[in-house]
C-alpha positions in Angstrom: 124.4 -308.7 -58.3 127.9 -308.3 -59.1 129.9 -308.1 -62.4 131.4 -311.8 -62.0 128.1 -313.2 -61.3 126.0 -311.0 -63.9 128.8 -312.0 -66.5 128.5 -315.5 -65.8 124.6 -315.1 -65.6 125.0 -313.8 -69.3 127.3 -316.3 -70.4 125.5 -319.0 -69.3 122.0 -317.5 -70.7 122.9 -316.9 -74.2 125.5 -319.8 -74.7 122.3 -321.7 -74.4 120.4 -319.4 -76.3 122.5 -318.6 -79.5 120.5 -321.1 -82.0 116.7 -319.9 -80.3 117.4 -316.5 -80.7 118.1 -316.9 -84.4 115.2 -319.3 -85.0 112.9 -316.3 -83.2 114.6 -313.3 -84.9 116.6 -314.1 -87.7 113.4 -314.0 -90.7 111.4 -311.4 -88.8 111.1 -308.0 -87.8 112.6 -306.6 -91.0 110.3 -303.4 -90.9 112.5 -303.0 -87.5 115.8 -303.6 -89.2 115.0 -301.1 -91.7 114.0 -298.5 -89.2 117.2 -298.7 -87.5 118.9 -298.5 -91.1 116.6 -295.5 -91.7 117.4 -293.5 -88.1 120.5 -294.6 -88.4 121.8 -292.5 -91.4 124.5 -295.7 -92.7 125.6 -295.5 -96.2 128.0 -297.4 -98.2 130.9 -295.5 -97.4 130.1 -296.2 -93.5 132.1 -298.3 -91.0 129.5 -300.0 -88.4 130.3 -301.1 -85.0 127.3 -303.7 -83.3 127.5 -304.1 -80.3 126.2 -307.0 -77.7 125.8 -308.4 -81.4 124.4 -311.7 -80.5 124.0 -314.3 -83.2 124.7 -311.5 -86.1 121.2 -310.6 -87.4 122.0 -306.9 -86.9 125.6 -306.8 -88.1 124.4 -309.2 -90.9 121.7 -306.8 -92.4 123.8 -303.3 -91.6 126.7 -305.3 -94.0 124.2 -305.2 -96.9 124.3 -301.6 -96.8 127.4 -300.0 -94.7 131.1 -300.3 -96.1 132.2 -302.8 -93.1 130.7 -304.0 -89.8 132.3 -305.1 -86.9 130.3 -307.5 -84.6 131.4 -307.7 -80.9 130.0 -310.0 -78.0 131.1 -311.4 -74.7 129.7 -315.1 -75.6 131.5 -317.4 -77.7 128.9 -319.5 -79.0 126.9 -316.6 -80.3 130.2 -315.4 -82.0 130.4 -318.7 -83.4 126.3 -318.5 -84.8 126.9 -315.1 -86.0 129.8 -316.7 -88.4 127.7 -319.1 -89.5 124.9 -316.3 -90.0 127.0 -314.3 -92.3 128.7 -317.9 -94.3 125.1 -318.3 -94.9 124.3 -315.0 -96.6 127.7 -314.7 -98.8 128.7 -311.4 -96.8 132.4 -310.5 -96.9 132.9 -307.2 -95.2 132.2 -308.4 -91.9 134.6 -309.2 -89.2 133.9 -310.3 -85.5 135.8 -309.9 -82.1 134.8 -310.9 -78.1 134.8 -308.3 -75.8 133.0 -306.6 -73.3 131.0 -303.2 -73.9 131.8 -301.7 -70.9 135.3 -301.4 -71.8 135.2 -301.7 -76.0 138.8 -302.9 -77.3 138.7 -300.0 -80.0 140.8 -297.0 -80.3 138.7 -293.6 -79.7 137.0 -292.4 -83.2 137.0 -295.9 -84.9 133.7 -296.1 -86.6 130.8 -294.1 -88.0 128.0 -295.3 -86.6 127.6 -297.4 -83.3 124.8 -299.3 -82.7 123.2 -302.0 -80.5 120.1 -303.4 -80.2 118.2 -305.7 -77.4 121.2 -305.0 -75.1 120.3 -302.4 -72.8 118.3 -304.5 -70.6 121.1 -306.5 -69.7 123.7 -303.8 -68.8 124.5 -302.7 -65.2 125.6 -299.1 -65.8 123.8 -298.2 -68.9 125.7 -294.5 -68.5 129.0 -296.3 -68.8 128.3 -298.4 -72.3 127.0 -295.1 -73.6 130.1 -293.1 -73.0 132.1 -296.1 -74.4 129.7 -296.1 -77.4 130.4 -292.4 -77.8 134.1 -292.6 -77.5 135.0 -295.2 -80.5 132.0 -292.7 -82.4 133.6 -290.9 -85.3 133.0 -287.2 -84.6 129.4 -286.1 -86.4 128.8 -290.2 -86.2 125.4 -291.7 -85.1 125.0 -294.0 -81.7 122.2 -296.0 -82.1 120.2 -298.2 -79.5 117.4 -299.9 -79.9 115.7 -301.8 -77.0 112.6 -302.5 -74.8 111.1 -299.6 -73.1 108.5 -300.3 -70.8 106.0 -297.5 -69.7 107.1 -296.3 -66.3 103.6 -297.4 -65.0 104.4 -300.9 -66.5 108.1 -300.5 -65.3 108.6 -302.7 -62.2 106.2 -305.7 -63.2 107.7 -306.1 -66.9 111.5 -306.3 -65.2 110.1 -309.0 -62.4 108.7 -311.2 -65.2 111.7 -310.6 -67.3 114.1 -311.6 -64.7 112.2 -314.9 -64.2 112.2 -315.6 -67.8 116.1 -314.2 -67.8 117.9 -314.0 -65.2 120.4 -312.2 -66.8 117.7 -309.3 -67.4 118.8 -306.3 -65.3 116.0 -303.3 -65.8 114.0 -301.9 -68.9 114.8 -298.2 -69.1 111.9 -296.3 -70.2 112.1 -294.7 -73.1 112.7 -290.8 -71.2 115.6 -293.0 -69.3 117.1 -293.5 -72.5 117.5 -290.6 -73.8 118.4 -288.9 -70.4 121.7 -291.1 -70.9 122.1 -290.1 -73.7 121.7 -286.7 -72.9 124.4 -287.0 -69.6 127.1 -288.7 -72.0 127.3 -285.6 -73.9 125.5 -286.7 -77.2 123.2 -284.6 -79.3 119.9 -286.1 -79.7 118.4 -286.7 -83.1 115.5 -288.6 -83.5 113.1 -292.0 -81.8 111.1 -294.2 -83.6 108.8 -296.5 -81.9 108.3 -300.5 -82.7 105.8 -303.2 -81.8 107.8 -306.9 -81.3 105.1 -309.2 -81.3 105.5 -312.8 -80.2 103.5 -315.9 -79.2 104.5 -316.4 -75.0 105.2 -320.0 -75.7 107.6 -319.2 -78.5 109.6 -316.8 -76.2 109.6 -319.1 -73.4 110.8 -321.8 -75.2 113.7 -320.2 -76.5 114.3 -319.2 -73.1 115.9 -320.8 -69.8 114.2 -319.9 -66.7 114.6 -321.3 -63.3 113.1 -324.6 -62.1 108.9 -323.1 -61.7 110.0 -319.7 -63.4 107.9 -320.5 -66.7 104.8 -321.5 -64.9 105.2 -318.7 -62.8 105.4 -316.5 -65.5 102.1 -318.1 -67.4 99.9 -317.3 -64.5 101.1 -313.6 -64.4 100.0 -313.2 -68.2 96.9 -315.2 -67.1 96.0 -312.9 -64.3 97.1 -309.7 -66.5 94.7 -310.9 -69.6 91.9 -311.5 -67.1 91.7 -308.1 -65.3 92.2 -306.4 -68.5 94.8 -303.9 -66.9 98.1 -304.4 -69.3 100.5 -304.3 -66.0 102.7 -306.6 -67.6 104.4 -304.0 -69.8 103.3 -306.2 -73.1 99.7 -305.7 -74.0 99.2 -309.3 -73.6 96.2 -311.1 -75.5 94.9 -313.9 -76.5 95.3 -314.9 -79.7 96.2 -318.2 -82.5 93.5 -320.7 -80.9 89.9 -320.8 -81.0 89.5 -322.2 -77.3 89.7 -319.5 -74.9 90.9 -322.1 -71.9 94.1 -323.1 -74.0 96.1 -320.5 -72.7 99.2 -322.1 -73.4 98.8 -321.8 -76.8 97.1 -318.5 -77.2 98.9 -316.1 -75.0 100.4 -313.4 -77.1 102.2 -310.0 -76.0 103.9 -306.9 -77.7 106.9 -305.8 -76.6 107.2 -301.9 -77.1 110.4 -301.0 -78.6 112.2 -297.6 -79.1 115.0 -296.9 -81.7 116.8 -293.9 -80.3 119.5 -292.0 -82.3 122.2 -289.0 -81.3 124.5 -287.3 -83.0 128.2 -287.1 -81.5 129.2 -283.4 -81.2 132.5 -284.4 -80.8 
């Protein structure tokens, strides 16, 4: 996939996902946001930039703890939803900017902390993005990435069904690959935290826009995965909720492995 085609997929998917994404994530997983905050070390004097900020969930959370937060996203509909969330939460220390993560529209050394969540599996060139994150981070500042990180043994199958679900998905990296990307950019690894993000398969599909027929292909893959008990899809799929074992659409749940990695910019 070339850059123009990929940008078109991102624009299409996330224009439509703006509202469903908020419904799925805005009022849950406070524990994940707190892990990110703790690992970042952000305090009341710090300026933060949230890359691929989407509907502003992470930006608004960090704005309660930082001096200022800038949210950047490529998709106008996401930024519009982010401004709405800011207004709903009565926050004044936020600003929003449209732009590309691979060529950030900020001067060198602009921020004390550079963060991004659930974005790296959409990037065509993760190493380029990390170098840009380092560039706009002040010396001794923090670069933080939170993303899904399948185990190496499940990585191929994980990426296969995720591309079916969301055609803008490129490739989810393992935790070890993310560490390597940061090291290659010249960042100093500081720490990592792990998290499990649980949700229902139908809730996930309901907030996504797969191509015709692909949602049913995903359901079949999950049914097989649970029956075989291999966990090869990388998300520990299981039955939950309904007492009817045949009601697969309503009972399949999954648990995403998420890693939060923090580096220090040595300057």
